[in-house]
C-alpha positions in Angstrom: -35.7 10.9 -13.8 -37.4 8.0 -12.1 -40.8 8.4 -10.6 -40.5 7.2 -7.0 -43.6 6.8 -4.8 -44.3 9.6 -2.3 -42.4 9.4 1.0 -45.1 11.0 3.0 -45.9 9.4 6.3 -49.4 8.0 7.0 -51.6 10.1 9.2 -51.4 9.3 12.9 -54.2 7.2 14.3 -56.8 8.6 16.6 -57.2 7.2 20.1 -60.3 5.4 19.0 -58.6 3.9 15.9 -55.7 2.8 18.0 -58.0 1.1 20.6 -59.9 -0.6 17.8 -56.7 -1.8 16.2 -55.3 -3.1 19.5 -58.6 -4.9 20.2 -58.6 -6.6 16.8 -55.0 -7.7 17.3 -55.8 -9.0 20.7 -58.7 -11.0 19.3 -56.6 -12.4 16.5 -53.9 -13.5 19.0 -56.5 -15.2 21.2 -58.0 -17.0 18.2 -54.5 -18.1 17.1 -53.7 -19.4 20.6 -57.0 -21.4 20.7 -56.3 -22.9 17.4 -52.7 -23.8 18.4 -53.9 -25.4 21.7 -56.6 -27.4 19.8 -53.9 -28.6 17.4 -51.6 -29.6 20.2 -54.4 -31.5 22.0 -55.3 -33.4 18.8 -51.6 -34.2 18.2 -51.1 -35.6 21.7 -54.3 -37.6 21.7 -53.4 -39.2 18.4 -49.9 -39.9 19.6 -51.3 -41.6 22.7 -53.7 -43.7 20.6 -51.0 -44.8 18.2 -48.7 -45.7 21.1 -51.4 -47.8 22.7 -52.0 -49.6 19.3 -48.2 -50.2 18.9 -47.8 -51.6 22.4 -50.9 -53.9 21.9 -49.5 -55.1 18.6 -46.0 -55.7 20.1 -47.6 -57.6 23.1 -49.6 -59.8 20.7 -46.5 -60.6 18.6 -44.4 -61.3 21.7 -47.0 -63.7 23.0 -46.9 -65.9 19.9 
């Protein structure tokens, strides 16, 4: 007969443990949002810079 792992349920969390878990999750989510917003800002700034360079290059080549 195969030896399956126990199917017992984990013990319920106490109120303090639940609050600590929720606070940690909230902090992780806020950090993830800050990182995402910073990445989006960097992407858009780089895109604007590249667009300006492309337009300047096109204007120079059209003027020749």
